[in-house]
Each structure stands twice: as C-alpha cells, then as structure tokens.
C-alpha positions in Angstrom: 79.5 112.7 94.2 83.0 112.8 95.7 85.4 114.6 93.4 88.1 112.0 93.5 85.6 109.2 92.7 84.1 111.2 89.9 87.6 111.9 88.5 88.4 108.2 88.4 85.0 107.4 86.7 85.5 110.0 84.1 89.0 108.8 83.2 87.7 105.3 82.6 84.6 106.6 80.7 86.9 108.4 78.3 89.1 105.3 77.9 86.0 103.3 77.2 85.0 105.7 74.4 88.5 105.4 73.0 88.3 101.6 73.2 85.8 101.9 70.3 88.5 103.6 68.1 90.5 106.8 67.9 88.5 110.0 68.4 88.8 113.7 69.0 87.6 116.0 71.8 84.2 117.1 70.5 83.3 113.6 69.5 84.3 112.2 72.8 82.1 114.7 74.6 79.1 113.8 72.4 79.7 110.1 73.0 79.9 110.6 76.7 76.9 112.9 77.0 74.5 109.9 76.9 76.1 108.7 80.2 77.5 111.8 81.9 77.8 115.4 80.8 81.4 116.6 80.3 82.5 120.0 79.2 85.6 120.8 77.1 87.2 122.4 80.2 86.8 119.1 82.0 87.7 116.7 79.1 91.0 118.2 78.0 92.7 118.0 81.4 91.5 114.4 81.6 93.0 113.6 78.1 96.2 115.3 79.1 96.4 113.3 82.3 95.6 110.0 80.5 98.3 110.9 77.9 100.9 111.7 80.6 100.1 108.4 82.3 100.6 106.4 79.1 96.9 105.4 78.7 96.4 107.3 75.4 98.5 108.7 72.6 97.8 111.8 70.6 98.1 112.1 66.8 97.6 115.4 65.0 95.7 115.1 61.7 94.5 117.6 59.3 90.8 118.1 59.1 89.2 120.8 56.9 92.5 122.7 56.7 93.1 122.6 60.4 95.0 120.3 62.7 92.9 118.2 65.0 94.2 116.1 67.8 93.1 112.5 67.7 93.4 110.3 70.8 94.0 106.5 70.7 93.9 104.2 73.7 97.1 102.2 74.5 97.4 98.7 75.9 98.0 100.3 79.3 94.7 102.1 78.9 92.9 98.9 78.1 94.5 97.4 81.3 93.3 100.4 83.3 89.7 99.7 82.2 90.1 96.0 83.1 91.5 96.9 86.5 88.7 99.4 87.1 86.1 96.8 86.3 87.7 94.3 88.7 87.8 96.9 91.4 84.2 97.9 90.8 83.1 94.3 91.8 84.6 95.0 95.3 82.9 98.5 95.3 79.6 96.8 94.5 80.0 94.4 97.5 80.7 97.4 99.7 77.7 99.3 98.4 75.5 96.3 99.1 76.8 96.2 102.6 76.2 99.9 103.2 72.6 99.7 101.9 71.6 96.6 103.8 69.5 96.7 106.9 71.6 95.3 109.8 
C-alpha cells in the first residue's frame, strides 16, 4: 500500500480508537491490532503528529507509580474522522471505476 495513503488511514484509525474514550499507547496498539498491526515506533510519531495538528490532547496521569500519557480526541479530531469518511465515498467511486471492465 502507498505510504502516504497508509499514513492517512493510520491517523484516522487512531482517532477512531480515541473516539471511544481516552487511551494510552499500549491500549491503542491492542485496540488497533484487530484491524491493522501497528508498532510503538509507528504509533508514537502518529500521536505526536495528531497532537501537533490539534486532533488530540495529551494528559499525563500516574499509573502504578509511573506517569503515563493519556490521549483524548478533540472536536477537530472528530471533524477529521467525518471529513475522511466523506472523502472515502469519493475514493470508493474511483475504486469501482478502476475495477470495472470497460
């Protein structure tokens, strides 16, 4: 799969996980693995990019004596999912065209 296309898909998949509620890295990875395998080295740059873009916010919380970063989706992140889904309808039409016999 094209790297740029996969990057966009992963961003939205992470946002979709966070739409269910705040979460942390390992939990996000385990939630995503049913759909697409993601490593820590892939996830954390995505989370940083989403945070920089204003799609998620980070809150450190103590867990078992250690600080853990929790990620929460913002309204902008919810709009990003909605826009992606609207765009995917166009993508589906294009895919149908490409796979049709002419």
